[in-house]
Structures are given as structure tokens and as C-alpha cells.
N, C-alpha and C positions, 0 to 999 in steps of 0.2 A: 713558365719563364713570358718573360718579355717581348714582344714584337713591338720594333721600336718601327715606325715609319718616315713619322717627323719628329725635329725635339727643338723649341723655343726656348732660347732662355734668355730674359728678361731683366733690366734689374729694376726693374716696377712696376704694376700690373698698366702703367700706360703708357708705356713702352713701346709696348706691343702696339698699340695704335698707330706709335711716331714710325712703326716698320717700315708698310708702305714708301715713307715720302724719304728714307735716308735710301733706302733701295734703288729712289731714283737718286737719288743725289750722287750716291755712289759713284755712277760713273764718268757721273762731270769732274769730282772729285780727282779722282786717275786722271783722267787725259789733263787737269790742269799741273798736276806732280809730275807727269810725265812729257813736260811741254817748255820753254824759257817763259817766264814772269813776263817779257816784256812781249813776247807773244801772243801769250793769253790778254794782254790791255790792249793791242793793237786790234786786236776782235770786237772788242766792246762798243756799245752800243753809244752814240752822242745823246749827252743831256744836259739842259740846261741849266747853268748853277743857280742862277739870281733867286728864280723860283724856288731851289730846294732850301735858299739859306734865309728866306727876306719872304716873313710872314703878313700878308699883306700891303707891299710895300713899306713897309716901317726898321731901321734899323736895329740886326742886334746891336747890343753894349760889343757884344767879339766873337771875333769866330777863328775858328785856332782848329787847324790838323792833324792828323797824326799820318805823316806817310813815309807809313814801315818801317823800316826797322834807321830809318834817315831820321827818323823821330820829331817831332814838337814843331808845328808852326805857328805863326800868328796873321792871320787874311787882314789884309789892306782891302776893308768893304770899302772906299768910297773910292778906290777904282777898278771898279769892280764891274766888266764890259754886260748888260745888258745879252750882247748876243752870246760869250763866253761859254763853250761848254764841256766840257768835261766827260771823261767814258766813265761810263755806270753798267755793271752784270743790271740794274733791275729790279725786280719784284720778284723772289725766288716762288718756287710752289705753294710753301706754307705760305706766305704771303696774300699770294694769289686765295687760295682756297680759305683762309679768314677775312680776303675785304682790305686788308693792307698797302697802302702804295710800297714802305718799302719799312721791317722789323731789324733794327741793329743787331747784328750778330760779334757780340765781341766775344778777343782768342780769353780765356780765364783759365784757373787751374794751374797744377803744377808743372805745366808743360806750356803757360803763357809764353805766350810771343805777340811782337808788334805783326798788327794791320792796319789796314787802312780806317781813320774817321774824319767826321767832317762834324764839329761841334757850333750851331750859332746858339749863342746865352745871354740869355738876355734876364736882368731882375737878378745877380748870381744866381741862376740858374739855367739848368743847360735846352733850349725851347725844344731844340731842332735835333737830333742828330742819324748819322748815316756812320755804320759800318758795317768793316766785312775781314774776318779772320782772315783768309785766303785774300793775300797782298794780288792778285791776276784778276780783281772783282774791281776795279774802284783804279783809275788814272788819274793822278793830286798834278801829272807834269805842265797843265796847263794853270798851272794855281801857284804856282813856286815863284815864279818874275813876281809875284804879287802878294808874297809873303814874306816874313821875315823868322828866324829862328827864336823858339824859346822854349825853357825848364815846362816841364809840367810839374805840377808841387802836388802830392796826392798827403794828409797827416790826417790824425785823429789828435781832437782836443777831450774834456771832461764840460762839463757846461759853463765850471766856474771860469775857465778858461780863454771859454771861447769869445767871449765881450772884449777881450783886453786883445787877442789875437786878428779879431775883425776890424777894430780901429784900426789897429798898425798897419794889416796889409791894405786896409782901403784907403788912407793917406799915402801910398808908396807908389808913385808916378811909373816905374819899374813894375810894377806888378798888379795882374788883377784877376778877379774873382772866375772861376769857372762854373760852381757851384758852394751852397752853404746852405746847411739841412733842412728841413720843411716845417718841420716839425718838433716839440721837446718832450721830453717827457717828464711827467710831475716831477716825481723819481728822482731822486739823484745815484742811487748805484744799483747793482746786478747780482742776482748768485746765479749758477745757472742749478738745476737739480740731475743727475744723471738716474735713472732708471733702469732695473735689469728688463732680461728681452721680456719681453708678455708674448703669448700666440693666445691662438681664440679657433676656434672650433669651427666647420661650417655653423653656417647661420646664425655667430656669435656675434651679430655688426652690436644689439644693444649692450651686450656684455662692453665692444670697446667703447662706445659710450660712456654707459656710468661709470667704467674707469676714470679719466678722462674730468667726466665730469665731476668725482669723487672728489681728485686730489686738486681741483682746481678749487671747490668749496671750502676745502679745509682749508690752505694756503692762505685764501684770503678771511678766512676766518680769524685766522693765526696775527694777519696784518692790518686787525681788526675795519676788512673793508678798505687800506687805503694802501695802492698798491695794483700789479698788474702783472697779471700770471699767462702766458702766451706756450702749450702747452706745440712743440712741434715733431712731427712725424718724423720719425726713418727708414721706408722701407725699402733704401737700400742697403739696407743689414742684412737681406738673406739673399738667396735669389728666389726667384718666381716661376716655376718654372712648366709648362703646358707642353703633353706630345699628346697626338692625334690623338692616337689607338696602339690600344697596349690589350692583353685579354683582359680586365677591367674596362675596358671601354675608354671612351679620352680623358683623360687628369692633368689635373688644374691644383698644386697647392705649393708649399715651403719643402721646399730639399734641406734637408738633417744627415748630419755626418755624424756617425753612429759604431763608434770604432774604425775602421777602415773601410764601414761600406758607405754609401749614398742612396737614403733613403729620401722618400718623396712623398709629404703627407698631404693627399685627395683633400683640399677644400681647407687646409692652417695652412695658417701664414704667422709671420711671425712679425715684430717690432721693436724697437731700440730708442722709447722715443726719450725727449731733450728738453725740459722747461725753465723757461728762463722767468724771471719772477723780479721786478722792479722795484724797490724800497725806499725808505730811509735809511741810515746808517740806524737809529735806536728803534728800526721793528722788523729790519733782515733779517737779527741773530733768534727771533721767532720763531721760525722758519725749520729750527733744530729740534725743536719739541715737539716736532707734527710727524706720529705715525703714520707712515703712510705705506709702511707692510700690510694691512687688514686692508687695506682701498684700492690695492693692485691684483688683492688675490684673483678676485673674479680672472681678469687678466695670465695667471699662473694656472692655470687647472692641473695640476699636474697625473689625475686618474687620465683628465679628458688627452692627456698627450703621452700618456703607455697604452691609451685603449686608442689611440691614432697610430701609432705604433704598430701595435699589436695586428689590428683589422683595417687599414685605412692606407697601408704604407705601400710604393710600389720599389722594388727594391730592381740591383742593377741595370742603376743608370749611370750616364755614360755625360754629365755635364761640368763643368770649367766657368770661371776659375774655383780650383777647393777655397782658397782663402775667404772666397762671397761666404761662405754655407756656413752658418752656425752648427759646433758642436752639438751636442744632446746634453756635456755638460754644462756648455758657453749656458745653451738655455736653463739650466737648471741653477746656475748660479746664483745670487740673490741679492747682489750689495749693492747699495741706494746710497748714494755721496751726492754731495753737496760743496759749492764754492766755494770759497771763501767771497764776502761783499765787494766788490772793489766799482768804480766809479764808471759812468754810463759815458759812456765817448763817442762822438761825433765827428765823423770827414767833413772836410774840405778839400777842394781843386782850387786854388789858381796858378796862373803862370808868374814864372819869372822872367822876366827882358833880360836881353845881355846888358 
């Protein structure tokens, strides 16, 4: 039997390092949820706004802010008093730990919400940004009398479309730039390669690097070195489990669903990489001819997997959510798939004045 005194489930190894940070922040977020937002903002420290948005007394081309659910506003910087202050939560613990004055925190994902944001824009780039997902951490009421509502528009265009769109927006007095792509790929199209699950036994870091190198090398060779290959690792596809004490001592490894049981393979971990390839249309089709199966074989050692399940597995483990744990069948699935070549797109942002 396994004696479990502590169980920690993280979505990726790096999350373990951040656990203490979130544990400290949790009481703060719970307090804010239980109190009125206005009350929370009334207790914020005050901060001069001018030094936040002006760089060495240089006026930005545009300053916009999002005031929660009220939407976006364009600030009249010329009317800004040097003494004007806003309520501002200030550097969070993580900011202080790494020496940042403020690390913007944006709302995102499927549960996106309207937070508080200030953007100072220069040369079609966001030069200074301040953001809190929690609306109680920045009070922008003092800026509202100096601002007018605008619509923030975010769009994606391919390279061929951008020049025409860019000229149209630049010539329109009722629109103004917020962001423009900082760089462009020399290729025009992109394909995405989905690889099956790769797993690695203890002390197999070299195998992981070898798989990546061989895949990248083979794809670039098919493109005559005229392309870009980006290997994107996705460690969140499995749960990494650490148990501080079992009958076997400390255990850390990947969880696997084997039938109705959950087991942990001590020292093992798995990932399902996505590989993006930028290429020209006349060469993108060559990628289909590359036989990738032997190249990823070192990361799909069935014997090592079976040995790990037999010799190194800790069973009777309670972790969740189980949907994040790959099954043995999913690990064995060997499908390799490519998307079709699609034009590479770039995101732009601009405001539309009423």
C-alpha cells in the first residue's frame, strides 16, 4: 500500500516553483471577491500618472485605457496635469522578486474578462503598458473627464493585405494605430505538424534533444534550408505528480491512466509537440514526403514504457482532473498529421473614434 502524506499536482514542472507565489496571492484575491470593487479601489495607494505614460518627457502618439466593462477610452494627454494621480495597486510580489516596477497582467483564455489597462503608444507600438485582470487594482476614474470613448479593433491580415490596410488606416483621421507587427517572416505560408505523444525515461534528456534536432533537420532539408521550423513543446498535456513520501520514497513522474487505474511512472514524463513550419507555397508540399516515424522513435520506446509500468509505477494515486491524464492507449497512438498550408497572418490593433 502507498502511504501518501502530501500530494502536489501541477500542470507543468515550472508550476511547482510558482506555487508559493500563488499561495500568497490567494488570500488577497479571496478578499477582493468578497468585497465591493469600489471599496477595494478606495484603499489603493495613489500614483502620479504622468511619469507612468511619459518617457523622458516625450509625449506618446496615443494613450488609451480600458476601464473594465465600460470599455476603451482615448486620453487627452495635453490636458493631463502633472499632479494628477490614480489609484494603483503597485508592483505585485512577483514583480518585486524579479525587480520589475510593474508586470502587466492581462485577462485571457476562454474566461476572458474586461480588466484595467493603460497603453502608451509610440510609432505604432505599445511603449508602456499597465494592466490588471482584477478591476479592483486600478482606479481610472480620475482619467475619465480627460478621455473620450473609442472602439478597440483587433484584426489579422496576411502580408499581402497589410500594406493596403495599413495605408487606409493611416490616412483616416478617425482611426489611430495601437500596434503593428514588429517583424515579418520571409516565408508566406505556414503548416502545423502534430506529433504523437513522446515519452522519455529517467536520464533521457539527450533523447529528447535528439528527437527535436532530427525532426528539424529533416524538415529543413526538405525545404532546401529555405524555411523556419519551430518546435513547440506542450508539457501541459499530462499531469506531473510529486508525492513526498510513499513506500518507495519520494516519487515524481508522469501520470498515466491504465484502464480504470491511475499510475505514476517515477521519473518519466511525456509531451505531444506541435511543430510549426514557415515555407513558400511551392515548397510546403515537400513536407508530406518526409518519413518522421523513425525520427521520433527514440521518444516512443515501447519497451521502456512497459518496463516503467511494470517496475517503476506507483499505483492507487488520487489525482485530478483525470481528463488531463493521458491513457495508455493515447500514448501508444502513433498518428502524425499535417495541416494544409495557410497564409501567415499578423495581428494589428487600432482605435476607431465615434
